[in-house]
C-alpha positions in Angstrom: 13.4 -6.8 28.6 12.6 -6.8 24.9 11.3 -10.1 23.5 13.4 -11.8 20.8 12.1 -11.2 17.3 12.3 -13.3 14.2 12.6 -11.9 10.6 9.8 -12.5 8.1 8.6 -11.0 4.8 5.3 -9.3 4.6 3.8 -7.9 1.3 1.7 -4.8 1.7 0.0 -2.6 -0.8 1.6 0.6 -2.0 -1.1 2.6 -0.2 -0.4 0.8 3.1 3.3 1.5 2.7 2.7 5.2 2.1 0.4 5.5 5.0 2.8 3.6 7.3 5.7 5.8 6.2 3.7 9.0 6.8 2.7 7.7 10.3 6.4 6.9 11.0 7.5 10.4 9.9 5.0 12.0 12.3 5.5 9.7 15.3 9.0 8.3 14.8 7.6 4.8 15.8 9.2 2.1 13.6 7.0 0.7 10.9 7.8 -2.8 12.1 6.3 -1.8 15.5 3.0 -0.8 13.8 3.0 -4.1 11.9 3.6 -6.1 15.1 0.8 -4.2 16.8 -1.6 -4.9 13.9 -0.7 -8.6 14.1 -1.4 -8.6 17.9 -4.8 -7.0 17.3 -5.7 -9.6 14.7 -4.5 -12.5 16.9 -6.6 -11.2 19.8 -9.7 -10.8 17.6 -9.3 -14.3 16.1 -8.1 -16.1 19.3 -11.2 -18.3 19.3 -9.9 -19.9 16.1 -6.4 -20.7 17.5 -5.5 -24.3 18.4 -6.2 -25.2 22.0 -8.8 -22.6 22.6 -11.7 -25.0 22.2 -10.2 -27.4 24.7 -9.8 -24.7 27.3 -13.5 -23.8 26.9 -14.5 -27.5 27.3 -12.5 -27.8 30.5 -14.0 -24.7 32.1 -16.6 -25.3 34.8 -20.1 -24.3 33.8 -21.7 -21.4 35.8 -24.5 -22.6 38.1 
């Protein structure tokens, strides 16, 4: 089942737009899907900066 999506506005450079359009033309994958994937990659990379992550690390048992 697809997850519910919300609408938002994102400003990208003309170069990013052209490259995304070219990628879409070749793959037929919606540009919005590429943007969502890019956001997921960035969130994974920066997850250590997200709220609650420090608390999880503090509660983990230390290896012996």
